[in-house]
DOLUM-711448 format. One record per residue: residue number from 1; x, y, z of N, C-alpha, C in turn; residue in three letters. Coordinates in nm, 2 decimals, padded with zeros to 4 digits. Each point is the difference from the previous one (the first is absolute). Layout:
<pts>
(pt NUM; (X; Y; Z); (X; Y; Z); (X; Y; Z); "ALA"),
...
</pts>
This chain:
<pts>
(pt 1; (00.92; 18.58; -04.21); (-00.10; 00.10; -00.02); (-00.13; -00.07; 00.01); "ASP"),
(pt 2; (-00.10; 00.06; 00.06); (-00.13; -00.06; 00.02); (-00.09; 00.03; -00.13); "ASP"),
(pt 3; (00.05; 00.08; -00.09); (-00.07; 00.02; -00.13); (00.06; -00.09; -00.11); "GLN"),
(pt 4; (-00.07; -00.10; -00.04); (00.06; -00.10; -00.10); (00.05; 00.07; -00.12); "PRO"),
(pt 5; (-00.06; 00.11; -00.05); (00.05; 00.06; -00.12); (00.14; 00.06; 00.02); "VAL"),
(pt 6; (00.02; 00.06; 00.12); (00.13; 00.05; 00.03); (00.11; -00.11; 00.02); "VAL"),
(pt 7; (-00.04; -00.11; 00.07); (00.09; -00.10; 00.02); (00.04; -00.07; -00.13); "SER"),
(pt 8; (-00.10; -00.01; -00.09); (00.03; -00.06; -00.13); (00.10; 00.09; -00.08); "GLU"),
(pt 9; (-00.02; 00.13; 00.01); (00.09; 00.09; -00.07); (00.14; -00.02; 00.06); "PHE"),
(pt 10; (00.01; 00.00; 00.13); (00.13; -00.02; 00.06); (00.07; -00.13; -00.04); "MET"),
(pt 11; (-00.08; -00.11; 00.00); (00.05; -00.13; -00.04); (00.05; 00.00; -00.14); "GLN"),
(pt 12; (-00.08; 00.07; -00.09); (00.05; 00.01; -00.14); (00.12; 00.08; -00.01); "ASP"),
(pt 13; (00.01; 00.11; 00.07); (00.12; 00.09; 00.00); (00.12; -00.08; 00.04); "LEU"),
(pt 14; (-00.01; -00.07; 00.11); (00.11; -00.08; 00.05); (00.04; -00.11; -00.10); "LEU"),
(pt 15; (-00.10; -00.06; -00.06); (00.03; -00.11; -00.10); (00.07; 00.06; -00.12); "ALA"),
(pt 16; (-00.03; 00.12; -00.04); (00.07; 00.06; -00.11); (00.14; 00.03; 00.03); "ASN"),
(pt 17; (00.04; 00.01; 00.13); (00.13; 00.02; 00.04); (00.07; -00.13; 00.03); "TRP"),
(pt 18; (-00.06; -00.12; -00.03); (00.05; -00.13; 00.02); (-00.01; -00.05; 00.15); "GLY"),
(pt 19; (-00.09; 00.06; 00.07); (-00.02; -00.04; 00.14); (-00.13; -00.08; 00.02); "LEU"),
(pt 20; (00.01; -00.10; 00.08); (-00.12; -00.07; 00.04); (-00.06; 00.06; 00.13); "ASP"),
(pt 21; (-00.13; 00.01; 00.00); (-00.07; 00.07; 00.11); (-00.10; -00.09; 00.06); "ALA"),
(pt 22; (00.00; -00.01; 00.14); (-00.11; -00.06; 00.07); (-00.09; 00.11; 00.03); "LEU"),
(pt 23; (-00.13; -00.01; -00.04); (-00.09; 00.11; 00.02); (-00.11; -00.04; 00.10); "VAL"),
(pt 24; (-00.03; 00.09; 00.10); (-00.10; -00.03; 00.10); (-00.09; 00.13; 00.00); "PHE"),
(pt 25; (-00.13; -00.03; 00.00); (-00.09; 00.12; 00.01); (-00.05; 00.02; 00.14); "ASN"),
(pt 26; (00.06; -00.07; 00.10); (-00.04; 00.02; 00.14); (00.13; -00.01; 00.08); "HIS"),
(pt 27; (00.03; 00.09; 00.09); (00.12; -00.01; 00.08); (00.02; -00.12; 00.08); "PRO"),
(pt 28; (-00.11; -00.06; 00.05); (00.02; -00.12; 00.08); (00.04; -00.12; -00.08); "LEU"),
(pt 29; (-00.03; 00.00; -00.13); (00.05; -00.11; -00.09); (00.15; 00.02; -00.02); "GLN"),
(pt 30; (00.04; 00.12; -00.02); (00.15; 00.02; -00.01); (00.07; -00.04; 00.12); "ALA"),
(pt 31; (-00.05; 00.04; 00.12); (00.06; -00.03; 00.12); (00.00; -00.16; 00.03); "LEU"),
(pt 32; (-00.10; -00.06; -00.04); (-00.01; -00.15; 00.01); (00.11; -00.07; -00.08); "GLU"),
(pt 33; (00.01; 00.05; -00.13); (00.11; -00.05; -00.09); (00.14; 00.02; 00.06); "CYS"),
(pt 34; (00.02; 00.12; 00.05); (00.13; 00.03; 00.06); (00.03; -00.08; 00.13); "MET"),
(pt 35; (-00.11; -00.03; 00.07); (00.02; -00.08; 00.13); (00.04; -00.14; -00.04); "THR"),
(pt 36; (-00.06; -00.05; -00.10); (00.03; -00.14; -00.04); (00.13; -00.01; -00.08); "GLN"),
(pt 37; (00.03; 00.10; -00.08); (00.12; 00.00; -00.08); (00.07; 00.13; 00.01); "GLN"),
(pt 38; (00.07; 00.03; 00.11); (00.06; 00.14; 00.02); (00.11; 00.03; -00.10); "PRO"),
(pt 39; (00.06; -00.10; -00.07); (00.10; 00.03; -00.10); (-00.05; -00.01; -00.14); "ASP"),
(pt 40; (-00.13; 00.00; -00.02); (-00.06; -00.01; -00.13); (00.01; 00.12; -00.09); "ALA"),
(pt 41; (00.03; 00.11; 00.05); (00.01; 00.12; -00.08); (00.13; 00.08; 00.03); "VAL"),
(pt 42; (00.03; 00.09; -00.09); (00.12; 00.08; 00.02); (-00.04; 00.15; 00.04); "CYS"),
(pt 43; (-00.12; 00.03; -00.02); (-00.05; 00.14; 00.04); (-00.15; 00.00; 00.01); "ALA"),
(pt 44; (-00.06; 00.10; 00.07); (-00.14; 00.01; 00.01); (-00.04; 00.14; -00.04); "ALA"),
(pt 45; (-00.10; 00.01; -00.09); (-00.06; 00.12; -00.05); (-00.14; 00.01; 00.06); "ILE"),
(pt 46; (-00.02; 00.09; 00.08); (-00.12; 00.00; 00.09); (-00.09; 00.13; -00.02); "ILE"),
(pt 47; (-00.12; -00.02; -00.04); (-00.10; 00.11; 00.00); (-00.03; 00.04; 00.14); "ASP"),
(pt 48; (-00.01; 00.13; 00.02); (-00.02; 00.05; 00.14); (-00.14; -00.02; 00.05); "TYR"),
(pt 49; (-00.10; 00.02; -00.09); (-00.14; -00.01; 00.04); (-00.06; -00.13; -00.04); "THR"),
(pt 50; (-00.02; -00.09; 00.10); (-00.06; -00.13; -00.03); (-00.09; -00.04; 00.12); "MET"),
(pt 51; (-00.09; -00.10; -00.02); (-00.09; -00.04; 00.10); (00.07; -00.07; 00.11); "PRO"),
(pt 52; (-00.05; 00.02; 00.12); (00.05; -00.07; 00.13); (00.13; 00.05; 00.05); "LYS"),
(pt 53; (00.09; 00.05; -00.08); (00.13; 00.05; 00.05); (00.05; 00.10; -00.10); "MET"),
(pt 54; (00.08; 00.10; 00.05); (00.06; 00.09; -00.10); (00.13; -00.06; -00.05); "THR"),
(pt 55; (00.05; 00.06; -00.11); (00.12; -00.05; -00.05); (00.12; 00.01; 00.10); "GLY"),
(pt 56; (-00.01; 00.11; 00.08); (00.11; 00.01; 00.10); (-00.01; -00.11; 00.11); "LEU"),
(pt 57; (-00.12; -00.04; 00.03); (-00.02; -00.11; 00.09); (00.05; -00.13; -00.06); "GLU"),
(pt 58; (-00.03; -00.02; -00.13); (00.05; -00.12; -00.07); (00.15; 00.00; -00.01); "LEU"),
(pt 59; (00.06; 00.12; -00.03); (00.15; 00.01; 00.00); (00.06; -00.03; 00.13); "ALA"),
(pt 60; (-00.06; 00.04; 00.11); (00.05; -00.03; 00.14); (-00.01; -00.15; 00.02); "ALA"),
(pt 61; (-00.10; -00.07; -00.04); (-00.02; -00.14; 00.02); (00.11; -00.08; -00.08); "ALA"),
(pt 62; (00.02; 00.05; -00.13); (00.10; -00.06; -00.08); (00.14; 00.02; 00.05); "LEU"),
(pt 63; (00.02; 00.12; 00.05); (00.14; 00.03; 00.06); (00.02; -00.09; 00.12); "ALA"),
(pt 64; (-00.10; -00.03; 00.08); (00.02; -00.10; 00.11); (00.04; -00.14; -00.05); "ARG"),
(pt 65; (-00.07; -00.04; -00.11); (00.03; -00.13; -00.05); (00.13; -00.01; -00.07); "LEU"),
(pt 66; (00.04; 00.10; -00.07); (00.13; 00.00; -00.07); (00.05; 00.15; 00.00); "ARG"),
(pt 67; (00.08; 00.03; 00.10); (00.05; 00.13; 00.02); (00.07; 00.07; -00.12); "PRO"),
(pt 68; (00.07; -00.08; -00.08); (00.07; 00.06; -00.11); (-00.08; 00.01; -00.13); "GLN"),
(pt 69; (-00.12; -00.04; 00.00); (-00.08; 00.01; -00.12); (-00.02; 00.14; -00.05); "LEU"),
(pt 70; (00.04; 00.03; -00.12); (-00.03; 00.14; -00.05); (-00.14; 00.02; -00.02); "PRO"),
(pt 71; (-00.05; 00.12; 00.05); (-00.14; 00.03; -00.01); (-00.02; 00.14; -00.07); "LEU"),
(pt 72; (-00.10; 00.00; -00.09); (-00.04; 00.12; -00.07); (-00.15; 00.02; 00.02); "ILE"),
(pt 73; (-00.03; 00.12; 00.05); (-00.15; 00.03; 00.01); (-00.04; 00.09; -00.12); "LEU"),
(pt 74; (-00.12; -00.01; -00.03); (-00.06; 00.10; -00.10); (-00.14; 00.03; 00.04); "TYR"),
(pt 75; (-00.04; 00.12; -00.04); (-00.13; 00.05; 00.04); (-00.05; 00.12; -00.08); "SER"),
(pt 76; (-00.13; 00.01; -00.01); (-00.05; 00.12; -00.06); (-00.01; 00.11; 00.10); "GLY"),
(pt 77; (00.03; -00.03; 00.13); (-00.01; 00.09; 00.11); (00.13; 00.01; 00.07); "TYR"),
(pt 78; (00.11; 00.02; -00.07); (00.13; 00.00; 00.06); (00.02; 00.09; 00.12); "ARG"),
(pt 79; (-00.07; 00.11; 00.00); (00.01; 00.10; 00.11); (-00.06; -00.06; 00.13); "GLU"),
(pt 80; (-00.08; -00.10; 00.00); (-00.05; -00.06; 00.12); (00.09; -00.10; 00.07); "GLU"),
(pt 81; (00.11; -00.03; -00.07); (00.09; -00.11; 00.05); (00.11; 00.07; 00.09); "ILE"),
(pt 82; (00.02; -00.06; 00.11); (00.10; 00.04; 00.10); (00.14; -00.04; -00.06); "ASP"),
(pt 83; (00.07; 00.09; -00.07); (00.12; -00.04; -00.07); (00.11; -00.05; 00.10); "LEU"),
(pt 84; (00.01; 00.07; 00.12); (00.10; -00.04; 00.10); (-00.03; -00.14; 00.05); "ALA"),
(pt 85; (-00.13; -00.04; 00.02); (-00.03; -00.13; 00.04); (00.03; -00.10; -00.11); "ALA"),
(pt 86; (-00.03; 00.03; -00.12); (00.03; -00.08; -00.11); (00.15; -00.03; -00.01); "ALA"),
(pt 87; (00.08; 00.10; 00.01); (00.15; -00.01; -00.01); (00.05; -00.09; 00.12); "GLN"),
(pt 88; (-00.06; 00.02; 00.12); (00.05; -00.09; 00.11); (-00.03; -00.15; -00.03); "LYS"),
(pt 89; (-00.10; -00.03; -00.08); (-00.03; -00.14; -00.03); (00.09; -00.05; -00.12); "LEU"),
(pt 90; (00.08; 00.09; -00.06); (00.09; -00.04; -00.11); (-00.07; 00.03; -00.13); "GLY"),
(pt 91; (-00.10; 00.07; -00.01); (-00.07; 00.03; -00.13); (00.10; 00.08; -00.08); "VAL"),
(pt 92; (00.03; -00.04; -00.12); (00.10; 00.07; -00.09); (-00.06; 00.13; -00.05); "LEU"),
(pt 93; (-00.13; 00.00; -00.03); (-00.06; 00.12; -00.06); (-00.15; -00.01; 00.01); "ASP"),
(pt 94; (-00.06; 00.11; -00.01); (-00.15; 00.01; 00.00); (-00.03; 00.07; -00.14); "VAL"),
(pt 95; (-00.06; -00.07; -00.09); (-00.03; 00.05; -00.13); (-00.15; 00.04; -00.01); "LEU"),
(pt 96; (-00.02; 00.10; -00.08); (-00.14; 00.05; -00.02); (-00.06; -00.07; -00.12); "ARG"),
(pt 97; (-00.13; -00.03; 00.01); (-00.08; -00.05; -00.11); (-00.04; 00.12; -00.08); "LYS"),
(pt 98; (00.00; -00.01; -00.13); (00.04; -00.11; -00.08); (00.15; -00.02; 00.01); "PRO"),
(pt 99; (00.04; -00.12; -00.01); (00.14; -00.03; 00.03); (00.10; 00.05; -00.10); "ILE"),
(pt 100; (00.11; 00.05; 00.05); (00.11; 00.05; -00.09); (00.08; -00.12; -00.03); "ASP"),
(pt 101; (-00.03; -00.06; -00.12); (00.06; -00.12; -00.04); (00.16; 00.00; 00.00); "GLU"),
(pt 102; (00.06; 00.11; -00.04); (00.14; 00.01; 00.00); (00.06; 00.00; 00.14); "GLN"),
(pt 103; (-00.07; 00.06; 00.09); (00.04; 00.01; 00.14); (-00.01; -00.14; 00.06); "ARG"),
(pt 104; (-00.11; -00.07; -00.03); (-00.01; -00.14; 00.05); (00.11; -00.09; -00.05); "LEU"),
(pt 105; (00.02; 00.01; -00.13); (00.11; -00.08; -00.06); (00.13; 00.03; 00.06); "LEU"),
(pt 106; (00.03; 00.13; 00.03); (00.13; 00.04; 00.06); (00.01; -00.06; 00.14); "HIS"),
(pt 107; (-00.11; -00.01; 00.07); (00.00; -00.06; 00.14); (00.02; -00.16; -00.01); "LEU"),
(pt 108; (-00.06; -00.06; -00.10); (00.00; -00.15; -00.01); (00.13; -00.05; -00.05); "LEU"),
(pt 109; (00.06; 00.06; -00.10); (00.11; -00.05; -00.07); (00.11; -00.05; 00.09); "LEU"),
(pt 110; (00.04; 00.07; 00.11); (00.11; -00.05; 00.08); (-00.05; -00.12; 00.09); "PRO"),
(pt 111; (-00.13; -00.02; 00.01); (-00.05; -00.10; 00.09); (-00.02; -00.14; -00.07); "LEU"),
(pt 112; (-00.02; 00.00; -00.13); (-00.04; -00.12; -00.06); (00.10; -00.06; -00.10); "VAL"),
(pt 113; (-00.02; -00.13; -00.02); (00.08; -00.06; -00.11); (-00.10; -00.01; -00.12); "GLU"),
(pt 114; (00.04; -00.06; -00.11); (-00.08; 00.00; -00.12); (-00.13; -00.08; 00.03); "THR"),
(pt 115; (00.00; -00.10; 00.08); (-00.12; -00.08; 00.02); (-00.05; 00.01; 00.14); "THR"),
(pt 116; (00.02; 00.11; 00.07); (-00.04; 00.02; 00.14); (-00.15; 00.01; 00.01); "ALA"),
(pt 117; (-00.05; -00.03; 00.12); (-00.14; 00.01; 00.02); (-00.03; 00.12; 00.09); "THR"),
(pt 118; (-00.09; 00.08; -00.03); (-00.04; 00.12; 00.07); (-00.14; -00.02; 00.06); "VAL"),
(pt 119; (-00.02; 00.03; 00.13); (-00.13; -00.01; 00.06); (-00.07; 00.13; -00.02); "LEU"),
(pt 120; (-00.12; 00.00; -00.04); (-00.08; 00.12; -00.02); (-00.13; -00.02; 00.06); "LYS"),
</pts>
């Protein structure tokens, strides 16, 4: 998320669930990390509205680097997201802000181990 207060909230939320999170406030930083270490994370939680590229564009780039990487998008503007395009990229779900914590947990539990790392 490009808003530090939101990314800090998400990082704290994931930490409360026992998950480590790599947090990036710019999509190009996340893409650079994944380019250098494509196996560094077990899932990506991506804000849809960010500078330089949309969350869907970042999801597409991450899917090219690691096709089986589970992707979750979230946005305050869910209705603007092309859900069919998101599903084609392998996006598991598109969540609305404010985030439904139980829904996110339900999506993440099958994907992570106790000490897994989640990219946000």
